[in-house]
C-alpha positions in Angstrom: 97.2 107.7 94.9 97.9 110.7 92.8 99.6 113.8 94.5 96.1 115.5 94.6 95.0 112.9 97.2 97.9 113.8 99.5 97.3 116.0 102.6 100.0 118.5 103.6 101.4 119.3 106.9 100.2 122.9 106.6 96.8 121.7 105.2 97.6 123.8 102.0 95.0 123.5 99.4 97.6 123.9 96.6 101.2 123.0 96.2 102.1 125.8 93.9 100.8 129.3 93.2 101.8 130.8 89.8 102.1 134.6 89.7 102.4 136.0 86.1 101.5 138.8 83.7 98.8 137.3 81.6 99.6 139.4 78.4 103.3 138.4 78.4 103.2 134.7 79.1 99.8 133.3 79.5 99.7 131.4 76.1 103.3 130.2 76.1 105.7 129.9 78.9 103.2 129.9 81.9 100.9 127.5 80.1 103.7 125.1 79.4 105.1 125.3 83.0 101.6 124.8 84.3 101.0 121.7 82.3 104.5 120.2 83.3 103.7 120.7 86.9 100.4 119.1 86.5 101.7 116.1 84.7 104.1 115.8 87.8 101.1 115.6 90.0 101.6 119.0 91.6 98.5 120.8 92.4 99.0 124.3 91.0 96.8 127.4 91.0 96.7 129.6 88.0 94.3 132.4 87.6 92.8 131.7 84.0 90.9 135.0 84.1 92.1 138.2 82.6 93.9 140.0 85.5 93.0 143.7 84.9 89.6 143.7 86.4 89.9 146.6 88.7 92.3 148.4 91.3 92.0 145.7 94.0 93.3 142.1 93.9 90.5 139.7 94.5 90.0 137.8 97.8 90.0 134.5 95.9 93.6 135.1 94.9 94.6 136.4 98.3 93.2 133.0 99.8 94.9 130.9 97.1 98.2 132.5 98.1 97.7 131.7 101.8 96.6 128.1 100.9 99.8 127.4 98.9 103.0 125.9 99.9 105.3 127.4 97.2 104.8 130.4 94.9 106.5 130.8 91.6 106.7 134.5 90.4 107.2 134.7 86.6 108.7 138.2 86.2 108.4 139.3 82.5 109.0 142.6 80.7 105.5 144.0 81.6 105.0 142.4 84.9 105.6 145.7 87.0 103.0 147.6 84.8 100.2 145.6 86.3 99.2 146.9 89.8 97.3 143.8 90.2 100.6 141.6 89.7 102.4 144.0 92.2 99.6 143.7 94.9 99.8 139.9 94.3 103.6 139.9 94.8 103.2 142.0 97.9 100.8 139.4 99.4 103.2 136.6 98.4 106.3 138.4 100.2 104.1 138.9 103.3 103.1 135.3 103.4 106.7 134.3 102.9 107.6 136.4 106.0 104.5 135.3 108.1 103.6 131.8 106.9 106.8 130.5 105.6 105.7 130.4 102.0 108.5 129.4 99.8 108.9 131.9 96.9 111.0 131.3 93.8 111.2 133.9 91.0 111.7 133.2 87.3 113.2 136.1 85.3 111.7 135.5 82.1 113.5 137.6 79.4 114.5 140.2 81.9 117.7 141.0 83.8 117.3 140.3 87.6 119.3 143.6 88.3 116.8 145.6 86.1 114.1 144.1 88.2 115.8 145.1 91.6 116.8 148.6 90.5 113.7 149.2 88.3 115.4 149.9 85.0 114.3 149.7 81.3 110.7 148.6 81.2 110.4 148.5 85.1 111.5 152.1 85.1 108.8 153.2 82.8 106.2 151.2 84.7 107.0 153.0 87.9 106.9 156.4 86.3 103.3 155.6 85.2 102.5 154.4 88.8 103.9 157.6 90.4 101.9 159.7 88.2 98.6 157.6 88.9 99.2 157.3 92.4 100.9 160.6 93.3 98.6 160.9 96.4 99.8 157.5 97.7 103.6 157.5 97.4 103.9 155.0 100.2 102.0 152.3 98.1 104.3 152.9 95.2 107.4 152.6 97.3 106.1 149.3 98.8 105.9 148.0 95.3 109.5 149.2 94.6 110.7 147.5 97.8 109.0 144.1 97.0 110.6 144.0 93.5 113.9 144.8 95.1 113.4 141.9 97.6 112.2 139.4 95.1 115.2 140.1 92.8 117.6 139.0 95.5 115.8 135.5 95.9 117.4 132.4 94.5 115.4 131.3 91.3 115.8 130.8 87.6 117.0 133.1 84.7 115.7 132.2 81.2 118.7 133.8 79.5 120.4 131.5 77.1 118.3 128.5 78.0 116.0 126.3 76.0 112.5 126.7 77.3 111.7 123.1 77.5 115.0 122.4 79.5 114.2 125.4 81.8 110.7 124.0 82.7 112.1 120.6 83.2 114.7 122.0 85.7 112.0 124.1 87.5 109.7 121.2 87.9 112.4 119.0 89.2 113.6 121.6 91.8 110.0 122.4 92.8 109.4 118.7 93.5 112.5 118.4 95.5 111.4 121.4 97.7 107.9 120.3 98.0 108.2 116.6 98.8 109.5 117.1 102.4 106.4 119.2 103.0 104.1 116.5 102.0 102.6 114.1 104.6 101.6 111.0 102.7 97.9 109.9 103.4 98.6 106.5 104.9 94.9 105.6 105.2 94.8 101.8 105.1 98.5 101.2 105.6 100.0 101.4 109.1 103.8 101.4 109.6 104.1 102.9 106.2 107.5 104.3 106.8 109.0 100.8 107.5 107.1 99.1 104.6 107.9 101.9 102.1 111.7 101.9 103.0 111.8 98.1 102.8 110.2 97.9 99.5 112.3 100.8 98.1 115.3 98.7 99.0 114.0 95.9 96.9 113.9 98.4 93.9 117.7 98.8 94.0 117.5 102.1 92.3 121.3 102.2 91.7 121.1 99.5 89.0 120.9 100.8 85.5 119.0 97.8 83.9 115.3 97.8 83.6 113.5 95.8 86.2 110.0 94.7 87.3 109.3 94.5 91.1 106.1 92.8 92.3 103.9 93.5 95.4 102.0 90.3 96.1 99.3 89.5 98.6 95.7 88.7 99.2 92.9 91.2 98.4 92.5 94.1 100.9 95.9 93.8 102.3 97.2 97.2 101.1 99.2 96.5 97.9 97.8 99.6 96.2 98.3 101.8 99.0 102.0 100.8 99.3 102.6 101.2 95.6 101.0 104.8 95.9 103.2 105.8 98.7 106.4 104.5 97.1 105.4 106.0 93.7 105.1 109.5 95.0 108.2 109.1 97.2 110.6 108.3 94.2 108.8 109.7 91.2 111.2 112.7 91.0 114.1 110.4 90.2 112.6 109.4 86.8 112.2 111.1 83.5 108.7 109.7 82.9 106.3 108.4 85.4 102.7 106.8 85.2 100.4 105.1 87.6 97.8 102.8 86.0 95.2 102.0 88.5 92.7 99.1 88.3 94.3 97.3 85.4 92.2 94.2 85.9 89.0 96.1 85.9 89.9 98.0 82.8 90.9 94.9 81.1 87.5 93.4 81.5 86.5 95.4 78.2 88.9 93.2 76.3 91.4 94.6 73.7 89.7 98.0 73.9 90.2 98.1 77.7 94.0 97.4 77.1 94.1 100.0 74.4 92.7 102.6 76.7 95.5 101.7 79.3 98.0 102.1 76.6 96.6 105.4 75.4 96.6 106.6 79.1 100.3 105.6 79.5 101.3 107.6 76.4 98.9 110.5 76.9 101.6 112.7 78.1 103.9 112.0 75.1 102.0 111.3 72.0 100.2 114.1 69.8 96.4 114.0 70.5 95.9 113.6 66.8 97.5 110.0 67.0 94.9 107.4 67.9 95.9 103.9 69.0 93.7 101.5 67.1 95.3 98.0 67.9 97.1 96.5 70.8 100.1 95.9 68.4 100.2 99.5 67.4 100.1 100.6 71.1 102.8 98.2 71.9 105.2 99.7 69.3 104.4 103.1 70.2 105.2 102.6 74.0 108.6 101.2 72.9 109.3 103.9 70.6 108.4 106.8 72.8 109.8 105.4 76.0 112.9 103.4 75.0 115.2 106.3 75.8 113.6 107.5 79.0 114.1 106.4 82.6 110.6 105.3 83.4 108.7 104.6 86.6 105.5 102.7 85.7 103.1 101.2 88.3 100.5 98.6 87.1 98.0 98.2 89.8 95.9 95.0 90.2 97.3 92.9 87.4 95.7 89.5 86.9 96.6 88.3 83.3 99.8 87.8 81.4 98.4 89.8 78.4 98.4 92.9 80.5 102.1 92.7 81.1 102.6 91.8 77.5 101.1 94.9 76.0 102.0 97.3 78.8 105.5 96.3 79.9 107.1 94.1 77.2 110.8 93.6 77.8 113.9 95.4 78.7 114.1 97.1 75.3 110.9 99.0 76.0 112.3 101.5 78.5 115.5 103.3 79.1 118.2 102.3 81.6 117.2 102.5 85.3 113.6 102.1 84.6 111.4 100.5 87.3 108.0 98.7 86.8 106.0 98.0 89.9 103.3 95.6 89.6 100.7 94.8 92.3 98.9 91.4 92.0 97.2 88.6 93.8 98.8 86.1 91.5 102.5 85.3 92.3 103.0 83.2 89.1 102.3 86.2 86.9 105.4 87.8 88.4 107.8 84.8 88.5 107.0 84.1 84.8 108.1 87.4 83.5 111.7 88.0 82.4 112.1 91.6 83.9 111.4 90.4 87.5 113.9 91.6 90.0 112.2 90.8 93.3 108.8 90.1 94.9 107.7 92.0 97.9 105.1 89.8 99.9 102.6 91.9 101.8 102.1 90.8 105.3 99.0 91.1 107.6 99.2 93.8 110.3 100.1 92.7 113.8 97.8 93.4 116.8 99.2 96.8 117.6 99.2 98.0 113.9 95.6 96.7 113.5 94.4 98.5 116.6 96.0 101.7 115.4 94.3 101.5 111.9 91.0 100.4 113.5 91.1 103.4 115.9 92.0 105.8 112.8 88.6 104.9 111.6 86.4 104.2 114.7 87.6 107.1 116.8 89.2 109.6 114.3 92.7 108.3 115.3 92.2 108.8 118.9 92.7 106.2 121.6 89.4 104.3 122.3 87.6 104.9 125.7 88.2 102.3 128.4 84.6 101.1 127.8 85.4 100.4 124.1 88.8 99.0 124.4 87.8 95.3 124.9 85.4 95.5 122.1 88.0 97.1 119.9 90.4 94.3 120.5 87.6 91.7 119.7 87.1 93.4 116.3 90.8 93.6 115.7 91.2 89.9 116.5 88.4 89.0 114.2 89.7 90.9 111.2 93.1 89.0 111.4 95.2 91.9 110.5 93.5 92.6 107.1 93.5 96.4 106.5 90.4 96.3 104.3 88.4 94.7 107.1 89.8 97.1 109.8 88.8 100.1 107.8 85.4 98.8 106.9 84.5 97.8 110.5 86.1 101.0 111.9 83.8 103.1 109.7 80.8 100.8 110.5 81.2 101.2 114.3 82.2 105.1 114.3 80.0 107.1 116.7 77.8 104.2 117.7 76.9 103.1 121.2 78.3 100.1 123.3 75.0 98.2 122.6 75.2 99.0 118.9 78.9 97.7 119.0 77.9 94.4 120.6 75.0 93.9 118.2 77.2 94.6 115.2 79.9 92.2 116.4 77.3 89.3 116.6 76.1 90.2 113.1 79.5 90.6 111.4 80.6 87.2 112.9 77.5 85.7 111.3 77.5 87.6 108.0 80.6 89.7 107.0 79.9 92.9 105.2 79.4 92.5 101.3 82.1 94.9 100.5 84.7 92.8 102.2 83.4 89.4 100.9 83.2 90.9 97.2 86.7 92.2 97.4 88.0 88.9 98.4 85.9 86.9 96.0 87.6 88.6 93.0 90.5 86.0 93.3 88.1 83.1 93.4 86.1 84.3 90.5 89.3 84.4 88.3 90.1 80.6 89.1 89.5 77.8 86.6 86.6 75.6 87.5 88.8 72.8 88.9 90.8 75.1 91.0 87.6 76.5 92.3 86.6 73.0 93.5 89.8 72.4 95.1 89.6 75.8 97.0 86.1 75.2 98.2 87.0 71.6 99.4 90.0 73.1 101.3 87.7 75.9 102.7 85.0 73.6 103.9 86.9 70.5 104.8 90.7 70.7 104.9 91.7 74.1 106.6 94.5 73.3 109.0 95.1 69.8 107.5 98.5 68.5 106.5 99.2 69.3 102.9 100.4 65.9 102.0 97.2 64.1 103.3 95.0 66.6 101.6 96.7 66.2 98.3 96.3 62.4 98.6 92.6 62.7 99.3 91.8 65.1 96.4 94.1 63.2 94.1 92.0 60.1 94.8 88.9 62.1 94.1 90.0 62.6 90.6 91.3 66.3 91.0 94.7 67.5 90.3 95.8 68.9 93.7 99.5 69.2 93.3 99.3 72.0 90.7 96.0 73.2 92.0 97.2 73.9 95.6 100.3 75.6 94.2 98.1 78.0 92.1 95.9 78.6 95.2 99.0 79.6 97.2 100.3 81.8 94.2 97.0 83.6 94.1 97.1 84.4 97.8 93.9 82.3 98.6 95.7 79.7 100.8 98.9 79.5 102.8 101.3 76.6 103.5 102.9 77.0 106.9 106.2 75.6 108.6 104.2 72.8 110.1 103.3 71.6 106.4 99.7 72.4 106.9 97.3 74.3 104.7 95.7 77.5 106.0 93.9 80.7 105.0 92.6 84.0 106.4 89.4 83.6 108.4 87.6 85.9 106.1 88.6 83.9 103.1 87.3 80.8 104.8 84.0 82.6 105.5 83.9 83.8 101.9 84.3 80.4 100.6 81.7 78.8 102.9 79.3 81.5 101.9 79.8 80.6 98.2 78.6 77.1 99.0 75.9 78.0 101.3 74.5 80.5 98.7 74.1 77.5 96.2 71.0 76.7 98.3 70.5 78.7 101.3 67.4 76.9 102.8 68.2 73.3 101.4 71.6 72.0 102.3 70.8 68.9 100.4 71.2 70.8 97.1 74.8 72.2 98.0 77.9 70.6 96.7 79.7 70.3 100.1 78.4 69.6 103.6 80.5 70.1 106.7 78.5 71.3 109.6 76.8 68.7 111.9 73.5 70.5 111.7 73.3 70.3 107.9 74.6 66.9 107.6 72.2 65.6 110.2 69.3 67.4 108.5 70.0 65.9 105.1 70.6 62.3 106.4 67.7 62.2 108.8 65.2 63.7 106.2 66.7 61.8 103.2 66.9 65.0 101.1 70.4 64.5 99.7 70.5 65.1 95.9 72.9 64.6 93.0 74.3 68.0 93.9 76.2 66.8 96.8 79.9 65.9 96.0 81.4 65.7 99.4 80.6 65.2 103.2 83.2 65.7 105.9 82.0 65.5 109.6 84.8 66.4 112.1 83.0 66.2 115.4 85.0 65.7 118.6 82.0 64.9 120.8 79.9 61.7 120.5 76.7 62.0 118.6 73.6 59.8 118.3 72.4 59.9 114.8 69.0 59.0 113.4 70.2 58.8 109.9 67.9 56.8 107.6 69.3 53.6 106.2 69.2 54.7 102.5 70.1 58.4 103.1 73.2 58.2 101.0 71.6 56.4 98.0 70.3 59.6 96.2 73.7 61.3 96.3 74.7 60.0 92.7 77.7 62.3 92.4 79.3 62.1 95.9 83.0 61.4 95.7 84.2 62.1 99.2 82.9 60.8 102.5 84.9 61.6 105.8 83.7 61.1 109.3 85.9 61.7 112.3 83.3 61.4 115.1 82.3 58.9 117.7 79.0 58.3 115.9 76.2 56.0 117.2 73.8 55.0 114.5 70.2 54.2 115.5 69.6 52.4 112.0 72.1 50.5 110.0 73.2 51.9 106.6 71.8 50.0 103.6 74.2 51.2 101.1 76.8 53.7 100.1 76.8 55.6 96.8 78.5 53.9 93.9 80.1 57.2 92.9 82.4 57.4 96.1 86.1 57.7 95.4 87.2 58.2 99.0 85.8 56.8 102.2 87.4 57.7 105.6 85.4 56.8 108.6 87.2 56.7 111.9 85.4 54.4 114.4 83.0 53.0 111.9 80.2 51.6 114.1 78.8 48.6 111.9 80.4 45.1 111.6 80.7 45.2 107.7 80.3 47.5 104.7 76.9 47.8 103.3 77.5 46.4 99.8 73.9 46.4 98.3 75.6 48.8 95.7 78.8 48.0 94.0 81.5 50.5 94.9 83.0 50.6 91.4 84.8 54.0 91.8 86.2 53.5 95.3 90.0 54.3 95.3 90.6 54.9 99.0 89.2 53.2 101.9 90.2 54.0 105.6 88.2 52.7 108.6 90.7 52.9 111.6 89.4 52.0 115.2 86.3 50.5 113.5 83.9 47.9 114.7 84.4 46.0 111.5 84.4 42.2 111.9 84.6 41.4 108.2 84.9 44.0 105.5 82.7 42.4 103.0 81.2 38.9 102.4 82.5 36.9 99.5 84.6 38.4 96.5 83.7 41.9 95.3 85.5 43.7 92.5 86.7 47.1 93.4 88.5 47.8 90.2 89.9 51.2 91.3 90.7 50.5 94.8 94.4 51.3 95.7 94.4 51.8 99.5 92.8 50.0 102.4 93.5 50.8 106.0 91.8 49.1 108.9 94.3 49.9 111.5 93.3 49.3 115.2 90.0 47.6 114.1 90.2 45.2 117.0 87.0 43.2 116.2 88.3 42.3 112.7 88.3 38.5 112.3 88.7 38.2 108.5 90.9 40.2 106.0 89.3 41.0 102.7 89.7 38.7 99.9 91.7 40.4 97.2 92.6 37.4 95.2 90.2 38.4 92.4 92.2 41.5 91.5 94.0 41.2 88.3 96.7 43.2 89.6 96.8 42.8 93.5 99.9 45.1 93.6 97.6 48.1 93.0 96.7 48.1 96.6 99.7 50.1 97.6 98.8 50.3 101.3 96.8 47.5 102.9 96.9 47.9 106.7 94.9 45.8 109.0 96.7 46.2 112.5 
């Protein structure tokens, strides 16, 4: 958030109003000061038209003075010769006295005492005014009085000062005066003071080394907003500041996108005639131009190491005390960088904070009417403390009737708005293919399951869950709680399940994963399963009578995982299981034996606790990959499996029959 997106307590349109004599300073000092203020993010009014256009000051300028927080009056040799400037100055002093406008004079090439007592060039100017306005001596006296008043105010004198140093000092002091007047726009981030203060403590601004501090969290949680607020809060403490927004998006253009970011970073320092042609050239230029400056740099939405490599580099790139703030969804990007000082993890909003943010959007910051309170709480509960969702739903429901609220609540629970899903899906889209598979398996099957158990299952399915789960946690897609279980935000779960459903919205038999009883039942009762299916997990507490066809699993040539936790009653025996299965877990398996019309060559893990199994299989079968059998609490079991034909019987690490 740049300073131009900040609202002020006085609702001022401008932060600074510049009053100056165009012929004296327009093309030099005033222009340089204006650009320095603009680079700092200070919204400055400067009249770019020639001032001598008549006897009366324009209404636009009068309004601009009233709509400013600070006025800077550049008093130069010929300032008093302009009646326009004097009227402008009169208005400025009036606003100081009536509206609290802060006024600071700059005595540019003139002695303040000459201004106050109207000597030298000021003396001649007033002789001319007295001659011109001899019928209105009161007007001329007011001009004299206002110059005398302004000469006594604290400001700056250009005498014996380098112009660049003077401008630097002015901008610094103006910002210090201006900052307390600004009310940061906290749209999207409730409890901003607490969060900003907490994060600033992580910056350890007293340290003189160069450090990187990360803001890490899931999409839509408010990372960018926090970085904006902190950036504007502390920028005055640094020699050079830059906020690079949407780094990930800009980098989608490849090298040219990164070069544009390098150019934007250096645009305030390098001559416009110098063009960055390569990343390496930009890298060297950043180092050369910034290595002696105390830098505050924000890189927003970083998702690749190359972005840090060519925009941040190492501690030699920036001067002592520099701070680089990086917002990202990927924790590993931060931990792998040598400049890292700390990681600030963004937390979801609590119920009270969520309700405040929701009301900000739905009711313009007011408390909801009693009739809307319970509905508001339902929305807040559904969003799970995600600021993005609270803002979207608040805006969506603003100004609507009770009936419209109720209808909308039903709809968003069934189909969350696209802008929320698309924001969350960015993290998924950046994953490698195998990590996408692991994520979707956890989303559809294992949310809330013990991490150790899930890791074992996915490992037996030929995946690499140890590193995969760690990557998903680092990318803020899943969590790992104190109970050692995997979890995720409800909206991330909905996003992942939607990805699978969209593979074939009308035909579940052509999706890679099936988890709802309705979809599983439809596929297995109509025998419409295909080679697309890779996993089926039915976790159903209530008993269910299934009319699954005997050969319903036979066409699922690529299924690797079959898990059933359900008191399932089959009306037809199963003829065969798919030969591609790696893991079969069937609690309460209702048949007396495994259907072995097809050899289960790929089976690694077999668990059938509390089953009706009497004999697992007839004769000797070769399950060359089988490592685990668990038939615990299968009270009808009369014969244990014959594993004598295994060349390495020890591969059955866990063979339980009790």
